[in-house]
ROTIZA-294919 format. One record per residue (C-alpha): y, x, z; residue in three letters. Coordinates in steps of 0.25 Angstrom, whole numbers, padded with zeros to 4 digits, always signed. Example, Ala and Ser with C-alpha at 12.3 -4.5 7.8 and 13.67 -1.06 7.14 Angstrom:
<sites>
-0018+0049+0031ALA-0004+0055+0029SER
</sites>
This chain:
<sites>
+0000+0000+0000MET+0014+0005-0003MET+0023+0009+0008GLY+0032-0002+0012LEU+0047-0001+0010ASN+0056-0011+0017PHE+0069-0005+0013ASN+0078-0013+0003THR+0092-0010-0002ASN+0094-0024-0008LEU+0108-0030-0005ASN+0107-0044-0008TYR+0121-0048-0006LYS+0125-0037-0015LYS+0115-0041-0026GLU+0121-0055-0026VAL+0135-0051-0027LEU+0133-0041-0038THR+0122-0049-0045MET+0113-0037-0043GLN+0098-0038-0044THR+0085-0030-0043ARG+0075-0033-0053ALA+0062-0028-0059ILE+0065-0028-0074ARG+0055-0025-0086LEU+0060-0015-0097TYR+0047-0014-0104GLY+0032-0011-0103LYS+0029-0008-0089GLU+0044-0005-0087ASP+0048-0012-0074LEU+0061-0008-0066ARG+0068-0012-0054LEU+0082-0013-0058ASP+0095-0017-0050THR+0106-0023-0059PHE+0117-0033-0058GLU+0115-0047-0063LEU+0126-0054-0071PRO+0134-0065-0065PRO+0126-0078-0067ILE+0131-0088-0078LYS+0134-0102-0075GLU+0120-0106-0081ASP+0112-0095-0073GLU+0107-0094-0059ILE+0107-0082-0050LEU+0094-0081-0041VAL+0088-0072-0030LYS+0073-0069-0032ILE+0065-0069-0020ILE+0051-0068-0025SER+0043-0065-0038ASP+0028-0065-0039SER+0023-0055-0049VAL+0016-0061-0061CYS+0005-0055-0069MET+0013-0059-0081SER+0024-0049-0077THR+0014-0038-0076TYR+0010-0042-0091LYS+0025-0042-0095LEU+0027-0028-0088SER+0015-0022-0096LYS+0020-0028-0109GLN+0035-0026-0108GLY+0043-0031-0120ALA+0029-0034-0127ALA+0027-0046-0118HIS+0029-0059-0125LYS+0039-0064-0114ARG+0047-0051-0112ALA+0060-0047-0118ARG+0059-0038-0131PRO+0071-0030-0126ASP+0066-0027-0112LEU+0070-0012-0112LYS+0085-0016-0114GLU+0084-0030-0107ARG+0074-0029-0096PRO+0068-0042-0090SER+0067-0045-0075VAL+0052-0047-0072ILE+0046-0058-0063GLY+0045-0073-0065HIS+0038-0079-0053GLU+0051-0079-0045MET+0058-0086-0034SER+0071-0085-0027GLY+0084-0092-0023VAL+0096-0096-0032ILE+0108-0088-0028ILE+0119-0093-0038GLU+0119-0104-0048THR+0127-0104-0061GLY+0137-0116-0062ALA+0127-0124-0072LYS+0116-0125-0061TRP+0124-0127-0048LYS+0119-0141-0047ASP+0105-0138-0050LEU+0102-0126-0042TYR+0107-0122-0028GLN+0109-0108-0023GLU+0099-0104-0013GLY+0088-0112-0020GLN+0074-0107-0020LYS+0069-0106-0034PHE+0058-0102-0044THR+0058-0102-0060VAL+0050-0106-0071LEU+0050-0092-0078PRO+0050-0096-0093THR+0060-0103-0101VAL+0058-0107-0115THR+0071-0108-0123GLU+0072-0110-0138ASN+0058-0106-0139GLY+0060-0093-0132ARG+0053-0090-0119MET+0061-0083-0108LYS+0053-0079-0095THR+0059-0074-0082ALA+0053-0061-0079GLY+0051-0057-0094TYR+0064-0060-0101TYR+0076-0060-0093TYR+0085-0048-0089GLU+0090-0055-0076THR+0080-0065-0072TYR+0066-0063-0067GLY+0059-0063-0053GLY+0058-0048-0050ASP+0072-0047-0045CYS+0082-0049-0034THR+0092-0058-0042TYR+0091-0064-0056CYS+0099-0074-0065ILE+0092-0086-0070LEU+0096-0089-0084PRO+0101-0103-0088ARG+0088-0106-0096GLU+0080-0106-0083VAL+0088-0117-0077MET+0090-0124-0090GLU+0075-0125-0092HIS+0072-0129-0077GLY+0066-0116-0074CYS+0073-0113-0061LEU+0065-0121-0050ILE+0069-0123-0036PRO+0058-0121-0026PHE+0057-0128-0012ASN+0046-0120-0006GLY+0047-0111+0006ASP+0045-0098-0001SER+0049-0090-0013PHE+0035-0084-0016PHE+0029-0098-0019GLU+0041-0101-0029ALA+0037-0087-0036SER+0023-0092-0037LEU+0027-0105-0043SER+0028-0099-0057GLU+0013-0093-0057PRO+0009-0106-0050THR+0016-0114-0061ALA+0008-0106-0071CYS-0005-0110-0065ILE-0001-0124-0065ILE+0002-0123-0080ALA-0011-0117-0082GLY-0018-0129-0076TYR-0010-0138-0084ARG-0013-0131-0097ARG-0028-0133-0095MET-0033-0145-0104TYR-0046-0153-0106HIS-0050-0162-0118THR-0059-0174-0120SER-0071-0177-0129GLU-0065-0191-0131GLU-0051-0187-0135ASP-0042-0175-0139HIS-0033-0176-0127GLU-0030-0163-0119HIS-0030-0166-0104ARG-0021-0156-0098MET-0025-0149-0085GLY-0038-0144-0078VAL-0049-0154-0078LYS-0048-0164-0067PRO-0059-0162-0056GLN-0065-0151-0066GLY-0069-0137-0063SER-0060-0124-0064LEU-0063-0109-0064VAL-0052-0099-0062ILE-0055-0084-0067PHE-0046-0074-0060GLY-0044-0084-0049ALA-0040-0075-0038CYS-0028-0069-0044GLY-0014-0074-0041PRO-0014-0085-0052MET-0029-0088-0050GLY-0027-0091-0035LEU-0016-0101-0038GLU-0024-0107-0049CYS-0035-0110-0039ILE-0024-0115-0029ASP-0018-0125-0039TYR-0032-0130-0043ALA-0035-0133-0028LEU-0023-0143-0027GLN-0023-0148-0042LEU-0025-0163-0041GLU-0036-0168-0051ASN-0039-0153-0054GLY-0052-0145-0054PRO-0062-0149-0043SER-0069-0136-0045LYS-0062-0122-0045ILE-0069-0109-0047VAL-0061-0096-0044ALA-0066-0084-0051VAL-0061-0070-0047ASP-0067-0055-0047MET-0061-0051-0033SER-0068-0054-0021LYS-0056-0052-0013GLU-0047-0061-0021ARG-0058-0072-0021LEU-0059-0071-0005ASN-0044-0072-0004ARG-0044-0084-0014ALA-0055-0091-0007GLU-0048-0090+0007LYS-0034-0095+0001MET-0039-0106-0008LEU-0047-0117-0002VAL-0049-0131-0008PRO-0044-0143+0000ASP-0057-0150+0004PRO-0052-0163+0000GLU-0048-0159-0014SER-0063-0159-0018GLY-0060-0146-0025LYS-0070-0134-0025GLU-0066-0120-0026LEU-0075-0108-0029TYR-0072-0093-0029PHE-0081-0084-0038VAL-0082-0069-0039ASN-0084-0065-0053ALA-0089-0052-0049ASN-0101-0059-0042GLU-0105-0067-0055CYS-0116-0063-0064ARG-0112-0073-0075ASP-0098-0079-0070MET-0098-0090-0081ALA-0111-0095-0077GLU-0109-0094-0062GLU-0096-0101-0063LEU-0103-0113-0071LYS-0114-0113-0060ASP-0103-0116-0050LEU-0098-0127-0059ASN-0111-0134-0060GLY-0115-0127-0072GLY-0103-0132-0080ARG-0091-0125-0086GLY-0078-0127-0080TYR-0067-0136-0085ASP-0055-0127-0083ASP-0055-0111-0082VAL-0043-0102-0079PHE-0043-0087-0082VAL-0033-0079-0074TYR-0037-0065-0080ALA-0035-0060-0094PRO-0049-0054-0095VAL-0057-0057-0107GLU-0071-0058-0100ALA-0064-0068-0090LEU-0059-0077-0101ILE-0073-0077-0107GLU-0080-0080-0094GLN-0070-0092-0092ALA-0073-0097-0106ASP-0088-0097-0102ARG-0086-0106-0090VAL-0078-0117-0098LEU-0085-0130-0098GLY-0083-0141-0108LYS-0069-0144-0111ASP-0066-0132-0102GLY-0052-0126-0102CYS-0049-0111-0100MET-0035-0107-0096ASN-0032-0092-0098PHE-0022-0090-0088PHE-0020-0074-0089ALA-0010-0069-0098GLY-0016-0056-0103PRO-0008-0043-0106VAL-0018-0040-0118ASP-0012-0049-0129GLN-0026-0047-0136SER-0035-0052-0125LEU-0046-0061-0131SER-0059-0067-0126ALA-0071-0074-0132ARG-0071-0089-0130ILE-0083-0098-0133ASN-0079-0106-0145MET-0092-0114-0145TYR-0087-0120-0131ASN-0073-0122-0137VAL-0079-0131-0148HIS-0091-0138-0140TYR-0086-0138-0126SER-0071-0139-0129TYR-0067-0127-0120THR-0053-0122-0122HIS-0043-0112-0118LEU-0028-0112-0113VAL-0018-0102-0109GLY-0004-0103-0104PHE+0007-0094-0098THR+0018-0099-0089GLY+0021-0113-0084SER+0031-0124-0086THR+0042-0130-0077ASN+0033-0141-0073GLU+0022-0131-0068ASP+0032-0124-0060LEU+0038-0136-0053HIS+0024-0141-0050ASP+0020-0127-0044ALA+0032-0127-0035LEU+0029-0142-0031LYS+0015-0138-0027LEU+0020-0126-0019MET+0030-0135-0012GLU+0019-0145-0009GLN+0010-0134-0004LYS-0001-0138-0013ARG-0003-0125-0019ILE-0002-0111-0012ARG+0002-0100-0022PRO+0004-0091-0011THR-0011-0088-0013VAL-0006-0080-0025MET+0002-0070-0017VAL-0005-0057-0012THR+0007-0047-0012HIS+0022-0046-0009ILE+0032-0036-0013GLY+0047-0033-0016GLY+0054-0031-0029LEU+0052-0016-0029SER+0037-0019-0029SER+0038-0028-0041ALA+0037-0017-0052ILE+0024-0011-0048GLU+0018-0024-0044THR+0021-0030-0058THR+0016-0018-0065LEU+0003-0018-0058HIS+0000-0032-0055VAL-0015-0032-0060PRO-0018-0020-0051GLU-0013-0026-0038ILE-0023-0034-0031PRO-0020-0048-0026GLY-0012-0060-0031GLY+0003-0062-0033LYS+0013-0051-0029LYS+0026-0058-0024MET+0038-0050-0026ILE+0050-0052-0016TYR+0062-0047-0024THR+0072-0046-0013GLN+0064-0036-0005ILE+0058-0022-0008ASP+0043-0021-0003LEU+0031-0015-0009PRO+0020-0025-0014LEU+0012-0028-0002THR-0001-0036-0001ALA-0002-0048+0008ILE-0015-0043+0013GLU-0008-0030+0018ASP+0002-0037+0026PHE-0006-0036+0039ALA-0009-0021+0038GLU+0006-0018+0034LEU+0010-0027+0046GLY+0004-0017+0056ARG+0017-0008+0054GLU+0026-0018+0047ASN+0032-0030+0054PRO+0035-0037+0041LEU+0021-0036+0036PHE+0015-0040+0049GLU+0023-0053+0048LYS+0019-0056+0034LEU+0005-0053+0037ALA+0005-0064+0049VAL+0012-0074+0039SER+0002-0072+0028CYS-0010-0072+0037GLU-0005-0086+0042ALA-0005-0091+0028HIS-0019-0087+0024ASN-0015-0073+0019GLY-0005-0078+0010CYS+0010-0075+0007TRP+0018-0087+0012ASN+0032-0092+0014ALA+0033-0087+0029GLU+0029-0073+0024ALA+0039-0073+0013GLU+0050-0077+0023LYS+0046-0065+0032ILE+0047-0056+0020LEU+0061-0061+0015LEU+0066-0061+0030ASP+0062-0047+0032GLU+0070-0042+0020TYR+0082-0051+0023ASN+0081-0058+0010VAL+0093-0067+0008ASP+0089-0080+0001LEU+0104-0085-0001THR+0110-0074-0009ARG
</sites>
């Protein structure tokens, strides 16, 4: 574990007065830099915000590996670098005149990262020079508000609002599933009611929330099978994700390393039948082919793992496509409705995206974390942009707490919440660093 450094030279009052920000910016392939620069005064149709948290997305790792070659990146990154990060949350600091009646200063918020305008896709964390999640302050451009992509959040934490974007993507994935009928040609959207669902790569951060969402989904799958290769991750997931006994849902965890013939063993678990719905959360050719093998009649496979390799391919059984009506879908991102629904489910405590978080860190840790996401064990890495703190695993809090009072308090709080990061722990952290949420 890296040595801890609690010294910070951030001057929040000065930053606001001079419109100064610290931000992680992308200049090209694997070229991320922590810059300090001044923001321009906001225009009447813009909003100045203070970012508190931003969770590191695998998509940003892929962006950093491709640079300007990425489909959503600016072509001129070298001259006009983009602020990275799109799973953000914070508070509104100053509103332009156009938005005074709609948004209030001090209001907690998150965003839908992508705006499509005149056929052109603009995404926070990929495209903008002064707008992204890995910074202290940024400016929301007018199109964010005009398209309804600035969304107030009434929950009791910032990190949950940051997790609303990946959770919205999971909801979008469920809604993209479809099934057909031998009686008509209508596509019935969504996973099959009371059907069977298997999730490959289920104990990574997105897979965990995929399980969590399935457990609360009304008229969703009645049988859920979570497949992963890590015994440690499976044990953690089994501890945190337990079906409500009254829901009638069954949840099984399967270690792929212990299966001789994974497809056949998964079918045995489903009474010898294939599955109605399958999610694939890892861009691995063999895994995609295994997923295809477990599809049942009219089964739908969702490839939910954007690959870095643009030529990634896999063999699909076309006999089953023809005679068993199996089909494949894919999707990236989410809609405004998906994000609103994710926030509503969080506020109602029906879903617990906190199961995704395994590490916290400060802004100075964001570069190395982003560049090495696949190599760092665990789930989501939550970056608190107003502090400087090395990336630290929640499971290490207790040991660090033997010598550090902050981590002692964080360990107690997380232990009281089933080992999960939580709103109380977040407040302890922000109070320790005297983070001002008003300016």
